[in-house]
C-alpha positions in Angstrom: 17.5 -11.9 -78.2 17.9 -8.9 -76.4 20.0 -8.6 -73.8 20.5 -6.2 -71.0 23.6 -5.4 -69.6 24.3 -2.8 -66.4 27.5 -2.5 -66.4 27.4 -1.1 -70.0 24.9 1.1 -69.0 26.0 2.4 -65.7 29.6 2.1 -65.9 32.1 0.5 -63.2 31.8 4.2 -61.1 27.9 3.6 -61.1 27.9 -0.1 -59.8 29.7 1.1 -57.5 27.4 3.4 -56.1 24.8 1.2 -56.2 26.7 -1.6 -54.3 28.1 1.0 -52.2 24.0 2.6 -51.6 23.1 -1.3 -50.7 25.3 -2.2 -48.4 24.3 1.3 -46.6 20.1 0.3 -46.8 21.7 -3.5 -45.4 23.7 -1.3 -42.1 20.7 0.5 -41.6 18.4 -2.5 -41.9 20.7 -4.6 -40.2 20.5 -2.1 -37.2 17.0 -1.3 -37.2 16.0 -5.5 -36.5 18.9 -6.2 -34.2 19.9 -3.1 -32.2 17.1 -0.7 -32.3 14.6 -1.0 -29.0 11.7 -1.8 -31.8 13.3 -4.2 -33.6 14.0 -8.1 -31.4 15.1 -6.2 -27.7 11.0 -4.4 -28.6 9.9 -7.4 -29.9 11.3 -9.1 -26.1 10.2 -6.5 -24.3 6.5 -7.1 -25.3 6.4 -10.7 -25.1 7.4 -9.9 -21.2 4.8 -7.3 -20.9 2.4 -9.8 -22.8 3.6 -12.9 -20.1 2.8 -10.1 -17.1 -0.6 -9.2 -18.6 -2.1 -12.2 -18.6 -0.7 -13.3 -15.1 -2.7 -10.3 -14.0 -5.5 -11.3 -15.6 -5.2 -14.9 -14.4 -5.0 -13.6 -10.6 -7.9 -11.4 -11.5 -10.0 -13.6 -12.6 -9.4 -16.0 -9.0 -10.0 -13.1 -7.2 -13.5 -12.5 -9.3 -14.7 -16.0 -8.6 -13.4 -15.4 -4.9 -15.8 -12.4 -4.5 -18.5 -14.3 -6.3 -18.9 -16.7 -4.3 -18.9 -14.8 -0.4 -21.5 -12.7 -2.5 -23.5 -15.5 -3.2 -22.8 -17.4 0.8 -23.7 -13.4 2.0 -26.9 -14.3 -0.4 -28.1 -18.1 0.6 -26.2 -17.8 4.6 -27.2 -16.2 7.1 -25.2 -17.7 9.8 -22.5 -16.8 7.3 -23.6 -12.7 6.5 -23.8 -12.2 10.8 -20.8 -14.2 11.7 -18.6 -12.0 8.6 -20.4 -9.0 9.6 -19.1 -9.7 13.4 -15.5 -10.1 12.7 -14.9 -7.5 9.4 -17.5 -4.8 10.6 -17.6 -5.1 14.5 -20.7 -5.4 14.7 -22.9 -6.3 18.3 -26.5 -6.9 18.9 -28.4 -4.3 21.3 -27.8 -7.0 24.2 -24.2 -7.4 23.8 -21.4 -5.9 25.1 -18.3 -4.9 22.8 -14.7 -5.2 24.4 -12.0 -5.1 22.5 -8.0 -5.8 23.3 -4.5 -3.5 22.2 -1.8 -5.1 22.2 1.1 -3.7 24.8 3.4 -1.4 23.2 6.8 -3.1 22.8 9.1 -1.2 25.1 12.4 -0.1 24.5 15.6 -2.6 25.8 18.1 -0.8 28.5 21.3 0.5 28.2 23.3 -3.4 27.6 25.2 -3.9 30.8 28.9 -3.7 30.7 30.6 -6.5 30.7 34.0 -7.1 32.6 
């Protein structure tokens, strides 16, 4: 039976060089996985982004559902449509007068009286 003896082929220095080379590769891989922004830190960052986008999608779905129901109500309920338009667009009928009240402007307080 033939047996391959690595140490016999490359010698002591060859084995040392191979061990140092593999140790360097291990260090590079360690840096790539644990330290770089594309390693675990990048993975965690991407997970946070995915969670944030999923929350945003859910919020947009709720808003879309609300708007869909509102448009359906506009189509089916003329009283609701009239009330909505009157409140939001200040629409009035021919025989009505629109009166808008503006809030008074806040006045700045005068100088404080000296205390004794």
